[in-house]
C-alpha positions, 0 to 999 in steps of 0.5 A, a space after each residue: 859581277 861587274 863593279 867598277 873600281 878603276 875608270 872604265 875604258 872608253 869602249 865600255 863608256 861609249 857602250 853605256 852611251 848607246 842609244 842616247 840621241 846625240 842632240 836635242 834636250 831631255 827632261 828628268 822629272 820626278 813622278 810625284 816629288 812630294 811623295 819620294 823626295 830625293 832619288 839617288 841613281 848609281 850602279 845597278 844590277 840589271 834584271 839579267 843580274 849584270 852590273 851596270 856602272 854609272 860613270 862620268 864621260 872619263 869612265 869614273 864611277 859617280 852618283 847622281 840625285 834628282 830632287 827636281 826636274 834635271 835637264 840634260 844636253 845630249 851634246 854632252 857625253 856625261 848628260 847622255 850617260 845620265 839619260 841611259 843610266 835612267 831609262 835602263 833603271 830596273 826600279 825607277 823607270 822599269 819597275 812596277 811603280 816608276 818614280 822617274 819620268 823621261 820626257 825627250 823634247 826632240 822626240 816629242 817635237 818629231 812626233 808633233 811636226 809629223 802628225 801636224 805634216 800628215 794632218 796637213 796632207 790629209 787635210 788637202 786630200 778632204 778639201 778637194 772632196 764632195 759629193 759621191 767621193 766624199 761620201 765613199 771615203 767617208 764609208 772606208 773610214 768606217 765614218 757613218 753617212 746618214 741619207 741627207 748628210 751634207 758634204 759639210 757634215 761629212 767633211 767635219 767628221 773626216 776633218 775631225 779624224 784627221 786631227 788624231 788619226 792623219 796617218 789612217 786617212 793617208 794610207 786608206 786614200 792611197 790604198 789601191 784597193 780603196 775602191 774595192 773597199 767602197 764597194 763593200 762598205 756600200 754593199 753591207 749598207 744595202 744588205 747586198 753583202 753579209 756579215 754574220 758571226 764573224 763571216 763575210 758572204 756575198 750571195 752565199 759565198 764565203 768571203 772571209 773572216 775579216 774585212 781585209 780578207 774580204 776585200 782580197 776575195 773581191 779583188 780576186 773575183 773582179 769579174 763580179 764587180 761590174 754586176 755588184 755595181 749595177 745592183 748597188 746602183 
């Protein structure tokens, strides 16, 4: 068991900071302040039985108490050490009933901006679609296209999906097999393709047990596509 009585080496301090961001701000909050009161963080024994000391940037053992939200500046070594001591805690964070919550504003901002950027890219794609191309793309996204649905109704459904899953829209739009997916979706709607008991079939032939496998099957049997298109029309 490693119990820090003397100042730890610089190498060990650096190891304890490993994984912490070096910029941005992080909050550490009490999950239920009224119930838990003050939470004390000090050195502790990890789940693997090794002792994890809680030290300052000079390697000196320390103790920190949380009675309200603490704001950590990731430019400061002491705050990075605090963050790593908390996020690795076997009880306060990783126990069955966590009492502390860590909010990384930099990560949250990155995720939010990435989501909005993808949403904007997805919006550009959706805006340009109309008619059959619009309806076909909705099918690939598993959006039900009812007979007589206007472009606006279909676009609204896709825009709503773009608000929460823009990455899926971008991935499917750029998928080389998208046109084949459209054929299979249309074929399922018309009854040309069958999906029963977890099996996709065409004219009695097994295509696969998942949509992805069925798509690959049709790709490998591209010579069937011209006649399938005629039947779908």
